[in-house]
C-alpha positions in Angstrom: 76.1 134.8 58.9 78.9 137.3 58.4 77.2 140.3 59.9 75.9 138.2 62.7 79.6 137.2 63.6 80.9 140.7 63.4 78.1 142.0 65.6 78.8 139.2 68.2 82.5 140.0 68.2 81.9 143.7 68.6 79.7 143.1 71.5 82.5 140.9 73.2 85.3 143.5 72.1 87.1 140.9 70.4 89.6 141.7 67.5 88.7 141.9 63.8 87.5 138.5 62.1 90.2 137.1 59.9 89.2 136.0 56.5 91.9 133.1 56.3 94.0 131.5 59.2 94.5 133.4 62.5 97.6 135.6 63.1 99.5 136.7 66.2 99.9 140.4 65.4 101.8 141.5 68.7 103.0 140.3 72.0 103.6 142.8 74.5 105.4 142.6 78.0 106.0 145.1 80.8 109.6 144.1 80.7 111.9 141.3 80.0 113.0 140.6 83.7 110.8 139.2 86.5 111.5 138.0 90.0 110.9 134.2 90.9 107.2 133.7 91.7 106.2 136.8 90.3 103.9 137.4 87.6 105.1 137.7 83.9 102.2 138.6 81.8 101.8 138.7 78.1 99.2 141.1 76.2 98.5 139.4 72.9 96.9 141.1 70.0 95.6 138.6 67.3 93.5 138.3 64.1 91.1 135.3 64.5 87.4 134.1 63.7 85.3 133.5 66.7 82.1 134.4 68.4 82.3 133.5 72.1 86.1 134.4 73.0 85.8 132.3 76.2 84.9 129.2 74.4 88.2 126.9 73.8 86.2 125.1 71.1 86.2 128.3 69.0 89.5 129.8 70.0 92.6 129.2 72.2 95.6 131.3 72.9 98.5 129.4 74.9 102.2 130.0 75.4 104.9 127.2 75.6 107.2 128.2 78.4 110.8 126.4 78.5 112.7 126.8 81.7 116.6 127.2 81.8 116.8 123.6 82.8 114.7 122.4 79.9 111.4 121.7 81.6 108.2 122.8 79.7 104.9 124.3 80.7 102.1 124.9 78.5 100.0 127.9 79.7 96.4 128.7 78.5 95.7 132.4 77.8 92.3 134.2 78.7 89.9 136.8 77.4 89.6 140.0 79.4 87.7 142.9 78.3 90.5 145.4 78.2 92.3 147.4 75.6 94.4 144.2 74.8 91.9 141.6 75.7 94.0 138.5 75.3 96.2 137.9 78.3 98.7 135.1 79.5 100.0 134.9 82.8 102.9 133.0 84.0 105.1 132.5 87.2 108.4 131.3 87.0 110.1 128.9 89.4 113.7 128.8 88.1 116.2 131.6 87.7 117.7 132.2 84.6 116.6 132.6 80.8 113.2 131.3 79.8 112.0 131.0 76.4 108.5 131.1 75.2 106.1 131.0 72.3 102.5 132.1 71.7 100.0 129.9 69.6 96.6 130.7 68.6 94.1 128.4 67.3 90.7 128.8 65.9 88.6 126.7 63.4 90.2 128.1 60.4 93.9 127.0 61.7 96.7 127.8 63.9 99.5 130.4 64.1 102.5 130.9 66.2 104.4 134.1 67.3 108.2 134.2 66.8 110.1 132.8 70.0 111.1 135.1 72.7 112.9 135.3 76.0 112.7 136.7 79.4 115.0 136.6 82.5 113.8 135.4 86.0 115.8 136.7 88.8 116.1 135.4 92.4 113.4 137.1 94.7 112.5 136.9 98.3 109.2 135.3 97.4 108.8 131.5 98.3 106.4 130.3 95.9 103.2 128.4 96.0 102.5 125.7 98.8 102.6 122.0 98.2 102.6 118.8 100.5 105.9 118.1 102.1 107.4 115.1 100.6 109.2 114.4 103.8 106.4 113.6 105.9 103.4 114.1 104.0 101.6 115.7 106.8 102.6 119.6 106.5 103.0 122.0 104.0 106.1 124.0 102.4 106.5 126.5 99.8 107.9 125.7 96.3 111.3 126.6 97.6 111.1 124.2 100.6 110.5 127.0 103.1 108.1 125.4 105.7 104.3 126.8 105.8 102.0 126.6 108.8 98.7 128.3 108.1 97.2 130.7 110.4 94.0 132.2 109.2 90.2 132.1 108.9 87.3 132.4 106.3 87.0 135.9 105.1 84.1 136.4 102.8 84.3 139.9 102.3 87.1 139.5 99.8 85.4 140.3 96.8 82.9 142.8 98.4 83.4 146.7 97.8 83.7 148.5 101.0 80.6 150.1 102.2 80.2 153.6 103.7 81.6 153.5 107.2 83.3 150.3 106.7 86.9 149.6 106.2 88.0 148.5 102.6 89.7 145.1 102.0 93.2 146.4 102.1 92.7 147.9 105.6 91.3 144.6 106.8 94.0 142.6 105.2 96.4 144.9 106.8 94.9 144.3 110.2 94.9 140.7 109.8 98.5 140.4 108.6 99.5 142.4 111.8 97.9 139.8 113.9 99.8 137.0 112.4 97.5 135.9 109.7 98.9 134.4 106.6 96.0 132.8 104.8 92.2 133.6 104.2 89.5 131.5 102.7 86.9 133.0 100.5 84.1 132.3 98.0 84.5 132.7 94.4 81.2 134.2 93.4 79.4 132.6 90.3 81.4 134.3 87.5 78.9 132.5 85.2 75.6 134.6 86.0 72.1 134.8 84.7 73.3 137.9 82.8 76.4 136.3 81.1 74.9 133.0 80.5 76.8 129.7 80.5 80.4 129.7 79.1 80.9 133.4 79.6 82.2 135.1 82.5 81.4 138.3 84.5 84.5 140.4 84.0 83.8 142.8 86.8 83.7 139.9 89.4 87.0 138.4 87.8 88.7 141.9 87.9 87.9 141.8 91.7 89.5 138.5 92.0 92.5 139.8 90.4 92.6 142.8 92.9 92.2 140.4 95.9 95.1 138.1 94.9 97.3 141.1 94.0 96.5 142.5 97.5 97.5 139.2 99.0 100.7 139.0 97.1 101.7 142.5 98.4 101.0 141.2 102.1 102.7 137.7 101.6 99.2 136.2 102.3 97.8 133.1 100.9 94.1 132.2 99.7 92.0 129.1 99.8 89.5 129.7 97.0 86.0 128.0 97.3 84.7 127.2 93.7 81.3 125.5 94.7 79.7 127.1 97.7 76.8 124.4 98.4 74.2 127.2 98.0 75.0 127.7 94.4 73.9 123.8 93.8 70.9 124.0 96.2 67.3 124.3 95.0 65.6 122.7 97.7 68.3 122.0 100.6 68.3 124.1 103.8 66.5 127.6 104.1 67.0 131.1 103.3 70.3 132.1 101.4 71.5 128.5 101.4 69.4 128.1 98.1 71.1 129.9 95.3 70.2 127.6 92.3 67.9 130.0 90.9 70.9 132.4 90.3 72.9 129.6 88.7 72.6 129.6 84.7 73.1 125.9 84.6 69.2 125.7 85.7 68.5 126.4 82.0 69.3 122.8 81.1 69.6 120.7 84.3 67.9 120.5 87.7 70.2 121.0 90.7 69.8 117.1 91.6 71.2 116.5 88.2 74.3 118.8 88.3 76.8 116.0 89.2 75.8 113.7 86.3 74.8 115.9 83.8 77.2 115.9 80.6 76.2 119.4 79.4 77.1 120.7 83.1 80.3 119.2 83.0 81.1 120.7 79.6 80.6 124.3 80.7 82.4 123.3 84.1 85.4 122.2 82.1 85.5 125.4 80.3 85.3 127.4 83.4 88.0 125.3 85.3 90.1 126.0 82.2 89.5 129.8 82.6 90.2 130.2 86.2 93.2 128.2 86.1 94.4 130.5 83.0 93.6 133.5 85.0 94.5 132.9 88.5 96.7 129.8 89.0 99.9 131.9 88.4 99.6 133.7 91.7 101.8 132.8 94.5 99.0 133.9 96.9 96.9 131.0 95.5 97.2 128.1 97.8 94.1 125.7 97.6 91.4 125.2 95.2 88.6 124.5 97.8 86.5 122.6 95.4 83.2 122.1 96.9 81.9 123.5 100.5 79.4 121.2 102.3 78.6 118.8 99.4 75.7 117.3 101.3 74.0 120.9 101.2 73.5 120.2 97.6 70.3 118.6 95.7 72.6 116.2 94.0 73.6 114.7 97.3 70.3 114.9 99.0 68.5 113.1 96.2 70.6 110.1 96.8 73.4 110.5 94.5 76.1 110.8 97.1 78.4 108.5 95.2 77.7 110.5 92.0 78.8 113.7 94.0 82.1 111.7 94.9 82.9 110.7 91.4 82.1 114.3 90.4 84.7 115.3 93.1 87.1 113.1 91.7 86.6 114.3 88.1 87.1 118.0 89.3 90.2 116.8 91.2 91.7 115.0 88.5 90.9 118.0 85.9 92.9 120.5 88.2 95.9 118.1 88.8 96.1 117.6 84.9 95.7 121.1 83.9 97.1 123.4 86.7 100.8 124.0 85.8 101.7 124.9 89.2 99.9 121.8 90.9 97.8 123.8 93.6 96.3 121.7 96.3 92.6 120.7 96.3 90.2 120.0 99.1 86.4 119.8 99.8 84.0 119.3 102.8 80.7 117.7 103.8 79.0 119.8 106.6 80.0 120.0 110.2 77.6 117.6 112.2 79.0 114.7 114.0 77.7 112.1 111.5 78.7 114.0 108.5 81.8 112.1 107.7 82.7 112.2 104.1 85.2 109.3 103.5 85.4 109.5 99.8 86.1 113.2 99.9 89.0 112.7 102.4 90.5 110.0 100.0 90.1 112.2 96.9 91.3 115.6 97.6 95.0 116.6 98.5 93.9 117.9 102.1 91.6 115.9 104.1 89.0 118.7 105.3 86.7 118.0 108.2 84.1 120.4 109.3 83.1 120.8 113.0 79.9 122.5 114.4 79.7 121.4 117.9 76.1 122.0 118.5 75.2 119.6 115.7 75.4 116.3 117.6 79.0 116.7 119.2 79.5 116.4 122.9 78.2 119.7 124.3 76.0 120.7 127.3 72.4 121.1 126.0 70.6 122.4 129.2 72.7 125.4 129.5 73.6 124.7 133.2 77.2 124.6 134.6 76.7 122.5 137.7 79.7 121.4 139.7 79.4 117.8 138.4 79.0 118.7 134.8 81.8 118.3 132.4 83.4 121.5 131.4 82.0 122.7 128.1 85.6 123.7 127.2 86.9 120.3 127.8 84.2 118.7 125.7 85.1 121.4 123.0 88.8 120.7 122.7 88.4 116.9 123.0 85.9 117.3 119.9 88.4 118.7 117.7 91.3 116.3 119.0 88.9 113.4 118.3 88.1 114.3 114.8 91.6 115.0 113.8 92.9 111.8 115.1 90.4 110.2 112.9 91.8 112.1 109.9 95.4 111.4 110.6 94.7 107.6 111.6 92.5 107.1 108.2 94.0 109.2 105.3 97.9 109.7 105.7 97.8 113.3 104.3 97.5 116.8 105.6 94.7 117.5 107.7 92.6 120.7 108.1 89.4 121.8 109.7 87.7 123.5 106.6 85.1 125.2 108.5 83.9 125.6 111.9 83.1 127.9 114.9 80.6 130.7 114.3 77.5 130.3 116.6 77.2 126.6 116.8 78.9 126.9 120.2 78.2 126.6 123.8 79.2 130.1 124.3 77.8 133.4 123.0 79.8 135.9 121.0 81.9 138.3 123.0 81.8 136.3 126.2 85.4 135.1 127.8 84.1 131.7 127.3 83.7 131.9 123.5 87.2 133.6 123.3 88.5 130.6 125.3 86.9 128.0 123.0 88.4 129.7 120.1 91.9 129.6 121.6 91.4 126.2 122.6 90.6 125.0 119.1 93.7 126.7 117.7 95.8 124.9 120.1 94.1 121.7 120.3 94.4 121.6 116.4 98.1 122.2 116.3 99.0 119.8 119.0 96.8 117.1 117.3 98.6 117.5 113.8 96.6 120.0 111.8 98.4 121.4 108.8 96.7 124.8 109.3 94.6 126.7 111.9 90.9 125.6 112.0 88.8 127.9 109.2 86.9 129.7 111.5 83.5 131.0 110.1 83.8 133.7 109.0 85.4 137.2 109.4 83.1 140.0 110.5 83.2 142.8 113.0 81.1 140.8 115.1 83.4 138.1 115.0 86.5 140.4 115.1 85.3 141.5 118.7 85.6 138.0 119.9 88.3 136.1 118.1 90.6 138.2 115.8 92.9 139.3 118.5 96.1 138.4 119.8 94.9 134.7 119.8 96.2 134.6 116.1 99.3 136.4 116.7 100.2 134.1 119.6 100.0 130.8 117.5 101.6 132.3 114.5 104.8 133.4 116.7 104.8 129.7 118.4 104.6 128.0 115.0 107.2 130.3 113.2 110.0 128.4 114.7 108.8 124.9 113.8 110.3 123.5 110.5 107.1 121.4 110.1 107.7 120.3 106.4 111.3 119.4 107.4 110.3 116.9 110.3 110.9 113.2 109.9 109.0 110.3 111.3 106.0 112.4 112.6 103.6 110.8 114.5 101.1 111.4 117.6 102.7 111.5 120.9 101.8 109.9 124.1 101.4 112.9 126.4 99.6 113.3 129.6 99.1 116.0 132.3 98.7 115.4 135.8 95.9 117.7 136.5 94.2 117.8 133.0 94.9 116.9 129.4 97.9 116.9 127.1 98.5 116.5 123.4 101.5 116.5 121.4 103.3 115.6 117.9 106.7 113.8 117.9 109.4 113.6 115.3 112.9 112.8 115.1 113.9 116.5 115.8 111.5 117.6 118.2 108.1 117.4 120.2 105.5 120.3 120.1 102.5 120.2 122.3 99.9 121.8 124.5 98.8 121.2 128.0 95.4 122.3 129.4 93.4 122.2 132.5 90.1 124.4 131.9 88.8 123.7 135.5 91.8 125.3 137.1 95.1 126.1 136.0 98.5 124.0 134.7 100.9 125.5 137.3 102.9 123.0 139.2 101.1 120.3 137.0 103.3 117.7 135.5 103.6 117.1 131.8 104.9 113.6 130.7 105.6 112.4 127.2 106.4 108.8 126.4 107.8 106.8 123.5 110.7 109.3 122.8 114.3 108.3 122.1 116.6 108.4 125.3 118.9 111.4 125.3 119.1 115.1 126.2 116.4 117.6 125.3 115.9 121.4 125.5 112.5 122.2 126.8 110.9 125.7 125.8 107.6 126.5 127.4 105.3 129.1 125.9 102.6 131.2 127.4 99.8 130.9 124.9 97.8 134.0 126.1 100.7 136.3 126.5 102.2 134.8 123.3 105.8 134.5 124.8 108.1 131.8 125.8 108.7 132.0 129.6 110.9 129.3 130.5 113.8 127.1 129.3 115.3 124.1 130.8 117.6 121.1 130.0 116.0 117.8 130.4 117.3 114.1 130.0 114.9 111.4 128.7 115.4 107.9 130.2 113.5 104.7 129.4 111.7 106.5 126.6 109.9 109.0 129.0 110.4 112.7 129.7 108.7 114.6 132.5 108.7 118.3 133.5 106.5 120.7 135.9 104.9 123.9 134.7 106.2 126.7 136.8 103.9 128.3 139.3 103.0 132.0 139.5 106.1 134.4 139.3 106.6 137.7 140.6 108.9 139.7 138.1 109.6 143.4 138.6 106.5 143.6 140.7 104.4 142.2 137.9 102.6 138.7 138.5 103.4 136.2 135.7 100.3 133.8 136.0 100.6 130.8 133.8 96.7 130.2 133.2 94.9 127.5 132.1 97.2 126.1 129.3 100.7 126.1 128.1 102.3 125.2 125.0 105.9 123.5 124.7 108.7 122.4 122.5 111.1 119.6 123.3 114.0 119.8 121.0 116.2 116.9 120.7 119.8 117.7 121.2 122.3 115.9 119.3 125.7 114.5 120.7 128.1 117.5 121.1 125.6 120.1 120.8 125.3 122.7 123.6 122.4 124.2 125.4 121.9 127.8 124.4 
């Protein structure tokens, strides 16, 4: 067996097989000082016995980090095919001197490195996101900086640029300039038919390293989808939605048995351990998107929906127990009106509803726009408002629309109606309590022509001044518009909302918000299409109600300032002794 062992290890570029207990030969770093929430990387040379370096039953490399305040974090290392194949990545969250010690274990025993130290200095980074402990509805960074996500699905994140197409870096620069601060993308199956189960494609892993590095450079965050439904589909839905034939798990179980297979779970645990070790350090990682459209998998369709929920709970619990940074989790059922996933909304940190409006939601189906028909734009934003309210009322946690848009709509790409529909989805989501903008599916040049425009910049600029995670006693406000619809969220500090009339415009219409504490307020109105605040006033709330009228068309410097079909607003509560600025 000794020659076979050596051959296997040479093929995996592993270190020389020891005859006795393992040994830590060296631990190298790029330096002994790193900024808060930056990557502190150890490259470990060792002498150990193993065949599969990805299998923690054969070999583990870990580091125990101790913070300046005495808190401890054990971080797994991972194997990467490089000149120093064992790597440990860590991101400090306390300034000061940290200590660490590396341990290696194989089947012959264990060994430790000598203790060492590094220094974490203050930085401009805010760290990964978490749920606000103040209101449990919104998100904040580790340093308590509020975060409101503005972004969309971006499934070109691991694809190399093609001839004539911009590379990922150029597209991320474009999105960053438009106000985007997060993207969602699919993790490809790093266990492939070629690698087999329990081994991971290092080229794909390396491209994920690069994507996270690019996002870190741009202060953008990532929602990483681990199980896209097609990877677990053998018979469900047509075409590219069936990719089980490319999943190496098919060698020992059927797609319908994935959720219940003990052997499938054994390999999943090892994969989850690997991706946590390799990528959880990154301040760019925001969400483990565990499963996208769980009902698009054979396990669900074969009748084991409760088994799928138990599996979802098991995966969620694994990440909560093993991710040292506590990144958030979410998962979705597909976007039809009847596709409500109560169990999933209860399990995951973020309650993520999908919406595809042509799949059963109120929407015009005959294609005609007669005077007596409801406006399709009104039907659309009420679809979002209704589903978000159900999430808010039912689960008491941050709500997101985890997938939506694309072409399941009344309006076609490139038309003014499609752009208005997208615009309205953003503002209806914000004013109904979403913690992030709807995850529109999916960035491409075709979509870009219709939606990735100043719509994102406009809502990014508006939300940048709202301290979402610091708001107290957050709830839905009772808001109305004399000529249309109004939606708002209230708190002790302020109210923010949106008023819309898709049949005409909101100029000269009156917004009324009820259920507020009496007192003085500062009103700021925002032109959602131009992306600017255009009107400010001081108002008094009496009897729990406050009203204001949207200004009419203005002529300024010979230019017409048309208000349009909607307007956003902020009502900031003024404390006694404050002055109107």
